[in-house]
N, C-alpha and C positions, 0 to 999 in steps of 0.2 A: 772807734770805741775799742778800749782793750778788751781782750778775751780773759774771762774769769773762769778759773776751774770751779766745777761744781762741787758742792759741799758734800762730804762724806757722810755716808749713813750705815747702817748695820750690814747692808748688803755688800758694802765695798770689803768689809773684813771677812773672809772666807776661812774656815779652819784648814789647817795645813793637810790634814789627811781626808781630803774631801773625796767622797765616791760620787756616783751619778746621784745628783739631786733633781728631783722632779720628773725623772724619766722613769717610765714603766716599762715593763716587758710587753709587747702586744702579742696577741694570740696569733699562731700560725694562720694565714689567710686561707691555706688549702683545707685545713681542718674544719674552719667555720664553713666553708662552702659545701664540704661533703656532708656536714651535719644538717645543713639547710636542704641540701639534695634529699637526704635519707627522710626527713621529716616531711618534704614535699610528697615524696613517693608513698608513705605511709599514709598521708592524709587522702591522696588520690584514690589509693586501694579502698580504704574506708568508706569514701563517698560514692565510688563506682558500686561497691558491694551494697550499701544502703539503698542506692537508687534501684539496682536489680531487684533486691527482696522488697522494696515497697511496691515497685511495678507489678511483680508477681502476686503479692499480696492483693492489690487493688483490683487486679483482673480474675482473681479467684483460682489461679493456678496452684496456689499453696494455702493452706488454711493453718492457723494457729492452734484451733480445736481439732482433735480427731473425729473423723467421720466415722459412725457406728456402721460396722459391716452388716449387710443385709442378712437375716437368717432365712434360711428356706426351710419351710415347714412342710411335711408331707402330709397331704389330706388323707386321712384313711377312707377306704373304700369299702363298701359292703361286699360281703361274700356272694358270689351267684348262687341262687336258689330257683330250682323250677318250682313255681306255684301256680298250679293250675285253677285257683280259686279266683285269679283275675280275669276280668273281661279284656279282650283285646281287639283293638280298631287297627285296621290296616289301611292305610291311605297310600295310593300310588300318586306321587309328585312328579312323575316323568311323562314324557309323550308316547312312551311305549305301552301299548294295550297288553293287558292280561297278567301284569305283575302283580298286582292286589290278590287276584284269585289264586295265583302259584303261591305267593306267600301265606295265605289263609291256610292252604292245604299243608305247608310246611308246619305251621303252628299246631294245626290239629294232629298232624303225624307226631308231634313232639309230646302230645298228651292233653292238649286243651280240648274241651269238649266243643263240638262243632256249633253249639247254639250260642257259645259265648265269644265267637270270633266273627267279626264283622268285617268286610271289605268294601272298599269305595275308592272314588278319586278325589285328590287333594285340589285345593283352589290354584295350585301353580303346577308347572311341568318341567322346572328346572332347578329342583331342589338337588343340591351337590352330593350330599352323603347320608345314606340311610341311618336314621336315628330313631332311637326308642325313647319316648317321653314318660316321665312319671311325674305324679302331682305332689308326692308328700315324701318327705325323707325317709320315712320307714319303708317306702316302696322300691329303694334302690336295689336291693338284693333281688328281688323279683325281676326287676328291669334287667338286670345283669344276666340273670338266668335265661331270661327270654332271648337276649342278645346272643348267648351261647347257643341256644336252640336253633335259631335261624342262620348260624354261620358267621356272627360277628356284626357289630352295629355300634355306632356312638351312642352312649347313654347319656340322657340329660334331664336334669330337674326343671320342670316347668308346668303351669297349671293351664295353659294356653288352651289344652284339649279337654280339660276337665268340665264336665257338664255343670251347669247352675241348677241350683235347687229350684224345682217347680213347687210353685205355691198350691197347685191344685191337688197335689199328692201329699197330705198331711202326715201319712204315717211313713214317708220314704224321704231321705234326704239325698238327693242324686249328687250334690256336691262331695260326698265322701265316698262315693262308690269306688271300689277297688278296680282301678282300669289302667291299662298301659296302651299307648299309641305307637305303633310302627308306621313311620314316614319313610316311604320307599325313596330313596336317591338315584341320580344318574349313575351312581357306581354300581348299581344292580341292572343297568341296561345291558343290552348286547353291545352297544358300542362303548359303555363304561367298564364292562367286565373284562378283567385282564386276559389276555390271548394266551391259549395253552402252547406250550413249548414243545416242538417236534421231537 
């Protein structure tokens, strides 16, 4: 079978001043690789930062809302005043005998009438620190004055020692009687007293 030449078409007639037809300048592969690496590093840093931030937020180590700073308020205390119109009950809450009588003598020497100071033993013998109890807020100044008169003591508001009203005495309400209670603690015993320096 004889060979026949193919028929000519428009692609066979090329212009004389032909340049590069159909060829495009490709990007430099090094620049493309560096760009991909840069974006990979940026994405990794962002993801790690988001992960750390999310973990700290979930565990409560950081908070998006600021926590208000606690304010310290100073509770005003009453000025100490010696008020001998209060009756005083002295209770020895230690195992050492004679402390209530000695404290009674100290209170009487500070100006209280002898008939308004009563001494006795408490229900326990291991009370740690000598404390003066007062029943009403307005009694704080008198309690602090008594504390100074006996050489120092803790002052505490409590109605634990305040007597209840006796229904048989209609003309007197014992629950509002002006009374201070000294509970002698182990700090006033011979063992608890600070030793004198030579």
